[in-house]
N, C-alpha and C positions, 0 to 999 in steps of 0.2 A: 411436418412429420411429428414434431413434439406436441403440437396442439391436438392432432389426431390421436396420438397415444395417450395424452392426458384425458381426453374425452372417453376413449376406450376404457381406460382404467376406472374412471368415474362411473361408467355404465356397466362395468363387468364384462366388457367385450374384448375383441382382438382387432388389431389393424392387420389385415391380410395383404400380403405383398402381391403386386401384379407382375413383377419381373419374372422372366422365364430363363431357361438354360442359355439360350442364344445371347440374350442381353447380358447375362452374368459372365459369359465367356469373353465377350467383347468389352465389358465394362461400360455398356451403354446405359448408364444410370447416374444420377446425381448422388454423390457420396452423402450418406445420411439423409437423403431426400427420398426419392422413389426406390433407392437401393435398400432402404431399411424398412422393416416391418416387425410384427410380432410373430408372424408365421408366413413362410414363403410357399404357398400352395403349388406354384408352377416351377419350383427351383430345378427340377430335373426334366422338364418338358420343353423340347426345342420349339422355337417359333414356327417352324414348318409343320410340326405335328399339331400345334394349336390351330393353325389355319385349316388343316385337313379335318380336324374334329369339328370346327365350326361349320365347315362345308357339309360334313356328314349330317350334322344336326339339322342344317337348313334343308338338305335333301330329304330328310325323313320327317320333317315337321309338317303337321297337318294344318296348323293355323297359318293362313296366307300372310297376315300381317307380320307375324314372327319370322316367317321364312324370308319375306322381303327385307326385313331389318338385318337378318343374319347375312344375306347375300350382299347387302349394301356394305356391311362391315368387311366382308371378304374382298369386295371390289375397291375398297379405300386403301390407298398406299399407306404403309407403316410410317407413322410420323410421331415425333415427340410432342407435336402440337404446341411448341413454344411460340411460334409465330401464327397469327390469325390467318385464316383462308382469305383469298382476295374476294372482290365483290361478286365474282361468278362462282364462288365456293371452291376454287382450286387451292390445293395445299401447296405451299411454297417450300416447305422443309420436309423432304422425304428421306427417311432414315437410310434406305438402301442406296441412295445416291451418295451418301456420306460414308457409310461403313462397308457397303457392298451387299450383294445378294445373300439373304439369309440361307437360301438352299445351299450355297457354296460353303458358308461358314459352318452350318450344321454338319455338312459332309466332312469338312476339315476337322472339326472338333471330334466327331465320332472316331475317325481313323487315327487321329493323334492320340486321344485318350484311351479309347476302348481297345484298339489294336496295337498301339504303341509304335505306329509307323513314323519313320523319319520324313522330313519335308520332301525329299526327292521322290519317295514312294507315294506320299499323299498327292503330290503334283501329278505323277504318272497316272494314278488311277482316276484322279479328277478329270484329266484330259480325256480318258476313255469314256468315263461315265457321262460327261457333259459335252461330248463331241457333237457339233452341230448347233449347240445352244450358246456356248461360250468359247471364244478363241483362246489360244495359248497365252497371249499377253494379258488378257483379262483374268484368267485363272491365276497366273503368276502374281499380278497386281494385288488381287484380293487375298491370296494365300500369304503374301508378305505382310499385308495389313492385318490379317488374322493373327499371325505369330507375334507381331509387334504389339498389338492391342492385348492379346491374351496374357503376355508377360507383364506389360506395364500396368495392367488393371488388376493384378492379383490382390492388391491392398483392399479393394472393395469386396473381394470374396473372402478375405481372412476373417471378417466379422459378420458373415451372413447369419440371418436368423435360421432357426430350424425349418425344415421342410421335408416332405416325403421323397423317397427315391422311387421314381415311377419306372424309369427305363434302365438301361445298362450303363449309362454315363451320368455322373453327377459331379458337382463341383464343391460339395460341402467340405469345409476345412476339418470337420469332425469325423470324416469317414473316407471318402474317395480321393480327395486331392489335398495332400499335405505338401504345400509349396510355399516357400518363403516369399514375403512381399517384395523383397529386393532381388528376386531371381532375374537373370539377364537372358534375353533372347538371342544374344550374339551368335551362338553356335548354330542355331536353327536358321537365322537370317543369312549367315555366311554360307550355309549349304544351299540356300535358295539362289545366291549369287552365281553359283556354279551351274545352275540349270540352264 
């Protein structure tokens, strides 16, 4: 990151951040590595929306090569790519296996921050929304993980670079989310134990 920023400064450019709202919420970034940039263009765009936008571009793209590349990106599991693919090209480190499905996390984040719902209500509407796709233990597991990670990773959001607010939820410490880095998730996690 320091080298990229040094080069950007020498060239009169910017290091644009690749992280988005979902990764910021979960702290799924290396502190002062991919967490840091000079401008975070995707700071308020959830990962599920990024995937839908790429799919829309692929569906409306007239160039067959570009369309194939975009669809290949959509079909590739989300990965930090810290470990190389095996000899058959299979990815061994899949983000959603480690932190949970982004569609659940984006759902939890929206209803927690935008609506201010408590964990029991977020859980209840998640059960109804994802009925037939995720069972109750799976939703409970990832909701607990979401709250734990959201609180423990606030220190990464406290020093975020500037970025635009695109939707109705953002995590900028200069506007939408004023949360201390040492906030504790105990109250939220205790409520989940009662579900």
